[in-house]
LUMGUKOL-955773 format. One record per atom (N, C-alpha, C): residue number from 1; x, y, z. Coordinates in steps of 0.1 Angstrom, whole numbers, always signed. Example, Ala and Ser with C-alpha at 12.3 -4.5 7.8 and 13.67 -1.06 7.14 Angstrom:
LUMGUKOL-955773
[1, [+132, -57, +78]] [1, [+123, -45, +78]] [1, [+132, -33, +78]] [2, [+128, -22, +71]] [2, [+137, -11, +71]] [2, [+129, +0, +79]] 
END
This chain:
LUMGUKOL-955773
[1, [+6, -12, +0]] [1, [+0, +4, +1]] [1, [+10, +13, +0]] [2, [+19, +13, +10]] [2, [+28, +20, +10]] [2, [+33, +28, -2]] [3, [+39, +16, -9]] [3, [+44, +15, -20]] [3, [+35, +24, -34]] [4, [+24, +21, -33]] [4, [+18, +27, -43]] [4, [+10, +42, -43]] [5, [+11, +46, -27]] [5, [+10, +60, -25]] [5, [+23, +67, -30]] [6, [+33, +59, -32]] [6, [+46, +69, -32]] [6, [+46, +69, -45]] [7, [+43, +59, -51]] [7, [+45, +60, -66]] [7, [+34, +70, -70]] [8, [+21, +74, -66]] [8, [+10, +82, -72]] [8, [+18, +94, -69]] [9, [+23, +98, -54]] [9, [+26, +110, -51]] [9, [+39, +112, -62]] [10, [+47, +101, -67]] [10, [+60, +107, -77]] [10, [+54, +110, -87]] [11, [+41, +109, -90]] [11, [+35, +107, -107]] [11, [+31, +124, -110]] [12, [+22, +122, -95]] [12, [+17, +134, -91]] [12, [+32, +149, -94]] [13, [+42, +144, -89]] [13, [+51, +157, -87]] [13, [+59, +155, -104]] [14, [+57, +145, -109]] [14, [+63, +144, -120]] [14, [+55, +154, -133]] [15, [+43, +154, -128]] [15, [+32, +158, -138]] [15, [+31, +172, -132]] [16, [+36, +178, -121]] [16, [+35, +189, -118]] [16, [+48, +198, -126]] [17, [+59, +189, -124]] [17, [+72, +194, -128]] [17, [+69, +197, -143]] [18, [+61, +189, -150]] [18, [+59, +188, -168]] [18, [+51, +201, -168]] [19, [+41, +202, -161]] [19, [+34, +214, -164]] [19, [+40, +226, -161]] [20, [+44, +229, -150]] [20, [+55, +242, -148]] [20, [+68, +243, -162]] [21, [+76, +232, -167]] [21, [+84, +235, -179]] [21, [+74, +238, -189]] [22, [+65, +235, -191]] [22, [+57, +238, -203]] [22, [+53, +250, -199]] [23, [+47, +258, -189]] [23, [+44, +272, -187]] [23, [+50, +278, -190]] [24, [+64, +275, -179]] [24, [+80, +282, -185]] [24, [+86, +287, -197]] [25, [+80, +278, -206]] [25, [+86, +280, -216]] [25, [+78, +280, -227]] [26, [+65, +283, -224]] [26, [+53, +287, -235]] [26, [+53, +304, -239]] [27, [+54, +308, -249]] [27, [+56, +321, -257]] [27, [+45, +329, -247]] [28, [+35, +327, -244]] [28, [+28, +333, -235]] [28, [+37, +339, -220]] [29, [+40, +331, -214]] [29, [+48, +333, -200]] [29, [+58, +341, -205]] [30, [+67, +338, -216]] [30, [+76, +343, -220]] [30, [+74, +357, -222]] [31, [+62, +362, -228]] [31, [+58, +375, -234]] [31, [+51, +383, -220]] [32, [+52, +377, -212]] [32, [+44, +383, -196]] [32, [+58, +385, -191]] [33, [+69, +379, -190]] [33, [+82, +381, -183]] [33, [+90, +390, -192]] [34, [+92, +393, -205]] [34, [+98, +395, -211]] [34, [+87, +409, -220]] [35, [+81, +416, -217]] [35, [+69, +422, -223]] [35, [+78, +435, -231]] [36, [+70, +438, -244]] [36, [+71, +453, -250]] [36, [+61, +463, -243]] [37, [+67, +474, -239]] [37, [+63, +484, -236]] [37, [+58, +496, -244]] [38, [+49, +507, -247]] [38, [+49, +515, -257]] [38, [+48, +503, -271]] [39, [+42, +496, -271]] [39, [+44, +487, -285]] [39, [+40, +493, -298]] [40, [+26, +500, -295]] [40, [+23, +508, -310]] [40, [+31, +519, -312]] [41, [+36, +525, -302]] [41, [+43, +536, -306]] [41, [+58, +531, -316]] [42, [+61, +525, -306]] [42, [+76, +517, -311]] [42, [+72, +507, -327]] [43, [+63, +500, -329]] [43, [+58, +498, -341]] [43, [+56, +504, -350]] [44, [+53, +516, -346]] [44, [+46, +529, -358]] [44, [+55, +536, -362]] [45, [+66, +540, -353]] [45, [+76, +546, -360]] [45, [+90, +539, -365]] [46, [+89, +524, -361]] [46, [+95, +514, -368]] [46, [+91, +514, -381]] [47, [+81, +511, -385]] [47, [+74, +511, -393]] [47, [+80, +524, -403]] [48, [+78, +533, -396]] [48, [+80, +549, -406]] [48, [+94, +549, -410]] [49, [+98, +541, -401]] [49, [+117, +542, -401]] [49, [+124, +529, -412]] [50, [+109, +526, -414]] [50, [+118, +507, -421]] [50, [+129, +501, -413]] [51, [+124, +500, -399]] [51, [+138, +491, -391]] [51, [+127, +478, -386]] [52, [+134, +475, -377]] [52, [+128, +463, -370]] [52, [+121, +463, -356]] [53, [+108, +465, -355]] [53, [+108, +469, -339]] [53, [+112, +459, -328]] [54, [+116, +450, -332]] [54, [+117, +438, -325]] [54, [+133, +444, -318]] [55, [+144, +450, -326]] [55, [+156, +456, -324]] [55, [+152, +467, -319]] [56, [+148, +473, -322]] [56, [+140, +484, -311]] [56, [+138, +484, -298]] [57, [+128, +474, -296]] [57, [+124, +468, -282]] [57, [+134, +466, -277]] [58, [+144, +457, -283]] [58, [+157, +452, -275]] [58, [+167, +464, -273]] [59, [+171, +474, -278]] [59, [+175, +483, -272]] [59, [+168, +492, -265]] [60, [+157, +496, -265]] [60, [+148, +503, -252]] [60, [+147, +495, -237]] [61, [+149, +480, -238]] [61, [+146, +471, -230]] [61, [+164, +473, -221]] [62, [+177, +472, -232]] [62, [+186, +471, -226]] [62, [+189, +488, -222]] [63, [+183, +499, -226]] [63, [+189, +513, -224]] [63, [+182, +517, -214]] [64, [+167, +513, -209]] [64, [+162, +520, -198]] [64, [+152, +506, -192]] [65, [+152, +498, -197]] [65, [+139, +488, -192]] [65, [+130, +497, -193]] [66, [+121, +502, -203]] [66, [+111, +509, -207]] [66, [+106, +519, -199]] [67, [+116, +525, -188]] [67, [+115, +539, -180]] [67, [+115, +548, -188]] [68, [+103, +558, -191]] [68, [+104, +570, -201]] [68, [+114, +581, -193]] [69, [+115, +577, -179]] [69, [+122, +591, -170]] [69, [+135, +590, -167]] [70, [+140, +576, -172]] [70, [+153, +569, -171]] [70, [+164, +584, -175]] [71, [+175, +583, -167]] [71, [+189, +594, -169]] [71, [+198, +587, -170]] [72, [+209, +587, -179]] [72, [+220, +582, -171]] [72, [+228, +591, -167]] [73, [+240, +587, -161]] [73, [+252, +595, -153]] [73, [+258, +605, -165]] [74, [+257, +599, -176]] [74, [+265, +609, -185]] [74, [+251, +620, -196]] [75, [+241, +617, -190]] [75, [+230, +628, -195]] [75, [+220, +621, -205]] [76, [+220, +611, -204]] [76, [+215, +605, -221]] [76, [+199, +603, -211]] [77, [+188, +604, -218]] [77, [+176, +607, -215]] [77, [+166, +600, -222]] [78, [+153, +592, -214]] [78, [+143, +587, -215]] [78, [+144, +572, -222]] [79, [+134, +568, -226]] [79, [+135, +552, -229]] [79, [+148, +547, -237]] [80, [+151, +555, -247]] [80, [+162, +549, -256]] [80, [+173, +556, -255]] [81, [+175, +562, -244]] [81, [+188, +566, -238]] [81, [+194, +579, -250]] [82, [+187, +588, -253]] [82, [+192, +597, -264]] [82, [+197, +612, -257]] [83, [+211, +612, -262]] [83, [+219, +625, -252]] [83, [+214, +634, -261]] [84, [+209, +645, -252]] [84, [+202, +659, -258]] [84, [+208, +664, -270]] [85, [+225, +667, -271]] [85, [+230, +668, -283]] [85, [+227, +664, -296]] [86, [+226, +645, -293]] [86, [+217, +636, -307]] [86, [+203, +640, -306]] [87, [+196, +642, -299]] [87, [+183, +644, -300]] [87, [+182, +659, -308]] [88, [+190, +672, -304]] [88, [+185, +680, -311]] [88, [+197, +683, -326]] [89, [+201, +669, -328]] [89, [+208, +673, -340]] [89, [+198, +665, -350]] [90, [+192, +651, -343]] [90, [+184, +645, -354]] [90, [+171, +653, -353]] [91, [+164, +661, -345]] [91, [+155, +667, -342]] [91, [+152, +682, -357]] [92, [+164, +684, -358]] [92, [+169, +692, -370]] [92, [+170, +685, -381]] [93, [+173, +675, -383]] [93, [+175, +667, -393]] [93, [+160, +663, -396]] [94, [+153, +662, -388]] [94, [+141, +654, -390]] [94, [+129, +669, -392]] [95, [+134, +684, -394]] [95, [+122, +694, -393]] [95, [+115, +694, -382]] [96, [+118, +688, -373]] [96, [+113, +690, -360]] [96, [+114, +707, -353]] [97, [+103, +714, -351]] [97, [+105, +725, -351]] [97, [+104, +729, -333]] [98, [+110, +736, -326]] [98, [+111, +739, -314]] [98, [+110, +730, -302]] [99, [+122, +720, -306]] [99, [+128, +705, -298]] [99, [+135, +712, -288]] [100, [+133, +706, -276]] [100, [+141, +710, -268]] [100, [+141, +694, -255]] [101, [+153, +697, -249]] [101, [+157, +683, -249]] [101, [+149, +673, -232]] [102, [+142, +684, -228]] [102, [+128, +678, -221]] [102, [+118, +668, -230]] [103, [+118, +674, -242]] [103, [+111, +665, -248]] [103, [+116, +650, -250]] [104, [+125, +649, -248]] [104, [+128, +636, -247]] [104, [+126, +623, -237]] [105, [+115, +630, -225]] [105, [+109, +622, -219]] [105, [+99, +617, -222]] [106, [+90, +622, -232]] [106, [+78, +621, -236]] [106, [+83, +606, -246]] [107, [+79, +593, -244]] [107, [+82, +583, -248]] [107, [+77, +580, -264]] [108, [+65, +590, -269]] [108, [+64, +590, -286]] [108, [+74, +598, -290]] [109, [+81, +613, -287]] [109, [+95, +615, -290]] [109, [+103, +612, -289]] [110, [+107, +603, -278]] [110, [+119, +599, -274]] [110, [+122, +586, -287]] [111, [+108, +576, -291]] [111, [+111, +564, -299]] [111, [+112, +571, -313]] [112, [+103, +583, -316]] [112, [+105, +586, -331]] [112, [+115, +593, -331]] [113, [+123, +600, -323]] [113, [+140, +603, -323]] [113, [+147, +592, -325]] [114, [+148, +582, -318]] [114, [+153, +569, -318]] [114, [+152, +561, -328]] [115, [+142, +559, -333]] [115, [+142, +546, -347]] [115, [+143, +555, -358]] [116, [+142, +570, -360]] [116, [+151, +577, -370]] [116, [+165, +572, -366]] [117, [+172, +577, -352]] [117, [+186, +575, -356]] [117, [+188, +562, -360]] [118, [+185, +554, -358]] [118, [+187, +541, -361]] [118, [+183, +536, -373]] [119, [+179, +547, -379]] [119, [+177, +543, -393]] [119, [+186, +547, -399]] [120, [+194, +559, -397]] [120, [+202, +566, -401]] [120, [+217, +560, -402]] [121, [+214, +550, -388]] [121, [+229, +541, -386]] [121, [+230, +531, -398]] [122, [+218, +527, -399]] [122, [+209, +512, -407]] [122, [+217, +516, -419]] [123, [+214, +527, -428]] [123, [+219, +532, -439]] [123, [+233, +537, -442]] [124, [+239, +546, -426]] [124, [+253, +546, -429]] [124, [+264, +530, -431]] [125, [+260, +521, -421]] [125, [+267, +511, -419]] [125, [+256, +497, -431]] [126, [+251, +499, -440]] [126, [+246, +493, -448]] [126, [+235, +478, -440]] [127, [+228, +484, -431]] [127, [+219, +474, -423]] [127, [+226, +463, -416]] [128, [+239, +464, -418]] [128, [+248, +455, -408]] [128, [+244, +456, -391]] [129, [+238, +445, -384]] [129, [+231, +450, -373]] [129, [+238, +449, -362]] [130, [+253, +445, -360]] [130, [+263, +444, -348]] [130, [+269, +458, -351]] [131, [+270, +463, -364]] [131, [+278, +478, -365]] [131, [+267, +487, -357]] [132, [+256, +487, -361]] [132, [+243, +495, -360]] [132, [+242, +498, -343]] [133, [+243, +484, -339]] [133, [+242, +487, -321]] [133, [+253, +492, -316]] [134, [+266, +487, -318]] [134, [+278, +490, -318]] [134, [+278, +508, -318]] [135, [+271, +514, -331]] [135, [+278, +528, -329]] [135, [+262, +535, -321]] [136, [+255, +531, -320]] [136, [+242, +536, -313]] [136, [+249, +539, -298]] [137, [+255, +526, -294]] [137, [+259, +529, -283]] [137, [+274, +539, -282]] [138, [+287, +533, -289]] [138, [+294, +540, -288]] [138, [+302, +549, -295]] [139, [+294, +556, -309]] [139, [+291, +563, -316]] [139, [+298, +561, -332]] [140, [+288, +568, -343]] [140, [+292, +559, -354]] [140, [+305, +561, -358]] [141, [+309, +570, -350]] [141, [+327, +580, -355]] [141, [+336, +570, -352]] [142, [+334, +563, -333]] [142, [+342, +553, -330]] [142, [+340, +541, -339]] [143, [+327, +535, -341]] [143, [+328, +523, -350]] [143, [+336, +526, -363]] [144, [+336, +534, -369]] [144, [+342, +535, -381]] [144, [+356, +534, -380]] [145, [+363, +540, -368]] [145, [+377, +541, -368]] [145, [+379, +525, -363]] [146, [+371, +517, -357]] [146, [+374, +503, -351]] [146, [+376, +495, -366]] [147, [+369, +501, -373]] [147, [+368, +490, -386]] [147, [+381, +497, -397]] [148, [+383, +508, -396]] [148, [+395, +514, -406]] [148, [+409, +509, -397]] [149, [+409, +507, -384]] [149, [+422, +506, -377]] [149, [+422, +487, -377]] [150, [+412, +481, -385]] [150, [+409, +469, -378]] [150, [+412, +462, -364]] [151, [+404, +468, -354]] [151, [+403, +467, -341]] [151, [+392, +456, -339]] [152, [+381, +462, -349]] [152, [+370, +452, -347]] [152, [+366, +452, -364]] [153, [+359, +444, -370]] [153, [+356, +439, -378]] [153, [+342, +434, -380]] [154, [+335, +438, -371]] [154, [+321, +441, -372]] [154, [+314, +428, -367]] [155, [+322, +416, -364]] [155, [+319, +402, -363]] [155, [+310, +398, -352]] [156, [+300, +392, -353]] [156, [+291, +385, -340]] [156, [+306, +380, -331]] [157, [+311, +368, -339]] [157, [+322, +359, -333]] [157, [+336, +370, -326]] [158, [+334, +382, -327]] [158, [+347, +391, -331]] [158, [+343, +406, -319]] [159, [+330, +403, -313]] [159, [+327, +412, -304]] [159, [+335, +418, -291]] [160, [+341, +409, -287]] [160, [+351, +411, -277]] [160, [+365, +420, -280]] [161, [+366, +423, -291]] [161, [+376, +430, -298]] [161, [+375, +444, -298]] [162, [+358, +447, -292]] [162, [+354, +465, -292]] [162, [+361, +468, -283]] [163, [+367, +476, -284]] [163, [+376, +488, -272]] [163, [+371, +494, -259]] [164, [+360, +495, -262]] [164, [+351, +497, -252]] [164, [+341, +489, -244]] [165, [+343, +485, -234]] [165, [+338, +475, -225]] [165, [+321, +477, -223]] [166, [+319, +490, -223]] [166, [+302, +491, -221]] [166, [+294, +491, -233]] [167, [+307, +492, -247]] [167, [+296, +489, -258]] [167, [+295, +476, -259]] [168, [+309, +471, -256]] [168, [+310, +451, -259]] [168, [+298, +445, -252]] [169, [+291, +453, -239]] [169, [+281, +447, -231]] [169, [+270, +447, -238]] [170, [+266, +465, -241]] [170, [+257, +465, -249]] [170, [+251, +458, -263]] [171, [+264, +455, -270]] [171, [+259, +449, -281]] [171, [+254, +436, -275]] [172, [+264, +429, -265]] [172, [+262, +414, -262]] [172, [+245, +417, -260]] [173, [+243, +423, -247]] [173, [+226, +426, -246]] [173, [+215, +425, -255]] [174, [+220, +435, -261]] [174, [+210, +439, -272]] [174, [+209, +424, -282]] [175, [+216, +421, -285]] [175, [+217, +411, -295]] [175, [+209, +396, -287]] [176, [+211, +395, -271]] [176, [+204, +385, -268]] [176, [+190, +387, -265]] [177, [+184, +402, -261]] [177, [+172, +407, -260]] [177, [+168, +405, -273]] [178, [+175, +410, -288]] [178, [+165, +406, -301]] [178, [+160, +391, -303]] [179, [+172, +383, -298]] [179, [+167, +368, -303]] [179, [+158, +362, -298]] [180, [+154, +369, -280]] [180, [+148, +364, -272]] [180, [+132, +369, -281]] [181, [+134, +377, -284]] [181, [+122, +387, -285]] [181, [+118, +381, -301]] [182, [+122, +378, -313]] [182, [+125, +372, -322]] [182, [+116, +358, -319]] [183, [+121, +352, -306]] [183, [+114, +339, -306]] [183, [+101, +340, -301]] [184, [+101, +350, -293]] [184, [+85, +348, -286]] [184, [+73, +357, -291]] [185, [+78, +366, -301]] [185, [+69, +380, -305]] [185, [+65, +373, -321]] 
END
Protein backbone atom coordinates (compact mmCIF):
# COMPACT_ATOMS: atom_id res chain seq x y z
CA UNK A 1 0.00 0.00 0.00
CA UNK A 2 2.78 2.44 0.92
CA UNK A 3 4.51 1.76 -2.41
CA UNK A 4 1.33 2.63 -4.33
CA UNK A 5 1.00 5.91 -2.42
CA UNK A 6 4.66 6.73 -3.09
CA UNK A 7 4.23 5.97 -6.80
CA UNK A 8 1.14 8.19 -6.97
CA UNK A 9 2.97 11.04 -5.20
CA UNK A 10 5.91 10.65 -7.55
CA UNK A 11 3.61 10.65 -10.57
CA UNK A 12 1.87 13.80 -9.31
CA UNK A 13 5.23 15.52 -8.74
CA UNK A 14 6.44 14.56 -12.21
CA UNK A 15 3.18 15.84 -13.71
CA UNK A 16 3.49 19.13 -11.81
CA UNK A 17 7.09 19.53 -13.00
CA UNK A 18 6.07 18.85 -16.60
CA UNK A 19 3.23 21.38 -16.37
CA UNK A 20 5.61 23.99 -14.91
CA UNK A 21 8.15 23.37 -17.66
CA UNK A 22 5.47 23.80 -20.34
CA UNK A 23 4.24 27.02 -18.71
CA UNK A 24 7.73 28.46 -18.23
CA UNK A 25 8.69 27.84 -21.85
CA UNK A 26 5.40 28.95 -23.37
CA UNK A 27 5.38 32.11 -25.49
CA UNK A 28 2.61 33.56 -23.32
CA UNK A 29 4.68 33.26 -20.17
CA UNK A 30 7.82 34.47 -21.94
CA UNK A 31 5.91 37.52 -23.22
CA UNK A 32 4.68 38.15 -19.69
CA UNK A 33 8.22 38.25 -18.27
CA UNK A 34 9.70 39.95 -21.38
CA UNK A 35 7.09 42.54 -22.30
CA UNK A 36 7.31 45.22 -24.95
CA UNK A 37 5.92 48.42 -23.48
CA UNK A 38 4.86 51.31 -25.74
CA UNK A 39 4.37 48.64 -28.41
CA UNK A 40 2.08 50.71 -30.67
CA UNK A 41 4.52 53.61 -30.72
CA UNK A 42 7.54 51.34 -31.24
CA UNK A 43 5.86 49.52 -34.12
CA UNK A 44 4.55 52.73 -35.70
CA UNK A 45 7.88 54.57 -35.79
CA UNK A 46 9.76 51.39 -36.70
CA UNK A 47 7.51 51.05 -39.73
CA UNK A 48 7.91 54.73 -40.61
CA UNK A 49 11.70 54.37 -40.44
CA UNK A 50 11.80 50.89 -42.02
CA UNK A 51 13.53 49.15 -39.13
CA UNK A 52 12.77 46.03 -37.10
CA UNK A 53 10.54 46.90 -34.11
CA UNK A 54 12.00 43.97 -32.16
CA UNK A 55 15.48 45.47 -32.49
CA UNK A 56 14.12 48.80 -31.25
CA UNK A 57 12.43 47.01 -28.35
CA UNK A 58 15.66 45.19 -27.47
CA UNK A 59 17.56 48.49 -27.46
CA UNK A 60 14.93 50.11 -25.23
CA UNK A 61 14.97 47.16 -22.84
CA UNK A 62 18.74 47.34 -22.47
CA UNK A 63 18.94 51.15 -22.38
CA UNK A 64 16.14 51.94 -19.92
CA UNK A 65 14.10 48.83 -19.12
CA UNK A 66 11.19 50.77 -20.67
CA UNK A 67 11.43 53.62 -18.14
CA UNK A 68 10.59 56.89 -19.94
CA UNK A 69 12.08 58.93 -17.10
CA UNK A 70 15.46 57.16 -17.22
CA UNK A 71 18.47 59.46 -17.04
CA UNK A 72 22.01 58.14 -17.33
CA UNK A 73 25.05 59.45 -15.47
CA UNK A 74 26.29 60.80 -18.80
CA UNK A 75 23.02 62.67 -19.39
CA UNK A 76 21.23 60.35 -21.84
CA UNK A 77 17.47 60.72 -21.54
CA UNK A 78 14.39 58.55 -21.74
CA UNK A 79 13.46 55.18 -23.15
CA UNK A 80 16.15 55.04 -25.80
CA UNK A 81 18.72 56.95 -23.73
CA UNK A 82 19.27 59.72 -26.25
CA UNK A 83 21.91 62.34 -25.50
CA UNK A 84 20.48 65.88 -25.68
CA UNK A 85 22.97 66.86 -28.40
CA UNK A 86 21.98 63.82 -30.50
CA UNK A 87 18.31 64.64 -29.93
CA UNK A 88 18.83 68.24 -31.07
CA UNK A 89 20.77 67.16 -34.15
CA UNK A 90 18.23 64.48 -35.07
CA UNK A 91 15.28 66.83 -34.49
CA UNK A 92 16.89 69.38 -36.80
CA UNK A 93 17.50 66.72 -39.47
CA UNK A 94 13.90 65.55 -39.11
CA UNK A 95 12.47 69.07 -39.33
CA UNK A 96 11.05 69.04 -35.80
CA UNK A 97 10.45 72.63 -34.76
CA UNK A 98 11.03 74.00 -31.24
CA UNK A 99 12.81 70.94 -29.92
CA UNK A 100 14.15 70.96 -26.39
CA UNK A 101 15.87 68.07 -24.63
CA UNK A 102 13.15 67.75 -21.97
CA UNK A 103 10.93 66.38 -24.78
CA UNK A 104 13.10 63.26 -24.75
CA UNK A 105 11.23 62.15 -21.60
CA UNK A 106 8.09 61.88 -23.73
CA UNK A 107 7.93 58.24 -24.95
CA UNK A 108 6.56 59.16 -28.37
CA UNK A 109 9.18 61.82 -29.08
CA UNK A 110 11.97 59.63 -27.72
CA UNK A 111 10.96 56.64 -29.86
CA UNK A 112 10.37 58.86 -32.89
CA UNK A 113 13.89 60.31 -32.67
CA UNK A 114 15.51 57.03 -31.60
CA UNK A 115 14.05 55.04 -34.49
CA UNK A 116 15.04 57.76 -36.95
CA UNK A 117 18.57 57.63 -35.55
CA UNK A 118 18.74 53.83 -35.84
CA UNK A 119 17.51 54.13 -39.42
CA UNK A 120 20.29 56.62 -40.19
CA UNK A 121 22.83 54.22 -38.69
CA UNK A 122 21.43 51.36 -40.74
CA UNK A 123 21.89 53.39 -43.92
CA UNK A 124 25.41 54.34 -42.93
CA UNK A 125 26.44 50.80 -41.95
CA UNK A 126 24.52 49.10 -44.77
CA UNK A 127 22.11 47.34 -42.43
CA UNK A 128 24.79 45.47 -40.47
CA UNK A 129 23.01 44.90 -37.16
CA UNK A 130 26.17 44.54 -35.06
CA UNK A 131 27.70 47.75 -36.40
CA UNK A 132 24.40 49.61 -35.92
CA UNK A 133 24.06 48.47 -32.32
CA UNK A 134 27.69 49.30 -31.55
CA UNK A 135 27.35 52.74 -33.18
CA UNK A 136 24.14 53.43 -31.26
CA UNK A 137 26.07 53.03 -28.02
CA UNK A 138 29.67 53.89 -28.82
CA UNK A 139 29.17 56.44 -31.58
CA UNK A 140 29.29 56.15 -35.36
CA UNK A 141 32.72 57.79 -35.54
CA UNK A 142 34.25 55.32 -33.10
CA UNK A 143 32.81 52.32 -34.95
CA UNK A 144 34.19 53.64 -38.25
CA UNK A 145 37.57 54.12 -36.56
CA UNK A 146 37.57 50.55 -35.19
CA UNK A 147 36.77 49.22 -38.65
CA UNK A 148 39.42 51.36 -40.40
CA UNK A 149 42.07 50.45 -37.85
CA UNK A 150 41.00 46.79 -37.99
CA UNK A 151 40.40 46.74 -34.25
CA UNK A 152 37.00 45.14 -34.79
CA UNK A 153 35.66 43.67 -38.02
CA UNK A 154 32.00 44.11 -37.06
CA UNK A 155 31.40 40.40 -36.64
CA UNK A 156 29.51 38.72 -33.84
CA UNK A 157 32.34 36.29 -33.16
CA UNK A 158 34.75 39.21 -32.61
CA UNK A 159 32.57 41.38 -30.35
CA UNK A 160 35.20 40.86 -27.65
CA UNK A 161 37.52 43.07 -29.79
CA UNK A 162 35.32 46.14 -29.25
CA UNK A 163 37.62 48.40 -27.19
CA UNK A 164 34.86 49.99 -25.07
CA UNK A 165 33.69 47.52 -22.37
CA UNK A 166 30.33 49.32 -22.12
CA UNK A 167 29.74 49.04 -25.88
CA UNK A 168 30.88 45.42 -25.92
CA UNK A 169 28.37 44.54 -23.19
CA UNK A 170 25.67 46.66 -24.80
CA UNK A 171 26.00 44.84 -28.12
CA UNK A 172 25.84 41.44 -26.41
CA UNK A 173 22.81 42.37 -24.31
CA UNK A 174 20.89 43.91 -27.20
CA UNK A 175 21.58 40.92 -29.44
CA UNK A 176 20.48 38.52 -26.67
CA UNK A 177 17.27 40.46 -26.08
CA UNK A 178 16.64 40.78 -29.82
CA UNK A 179 16.94 37.02 -30.29
CA UNK A 180 14.67 36.43 -27.31
CA UNK A 181 12.06 38.79 -28.76
CA UNK A 182 12.35 37.11 -32.18
CA UNK A 183 11.49 33.76 -30.56
CA UNK A 184 8.50 34.95 -28.56
CA UNK A 185 6.90 37.71 -30.67
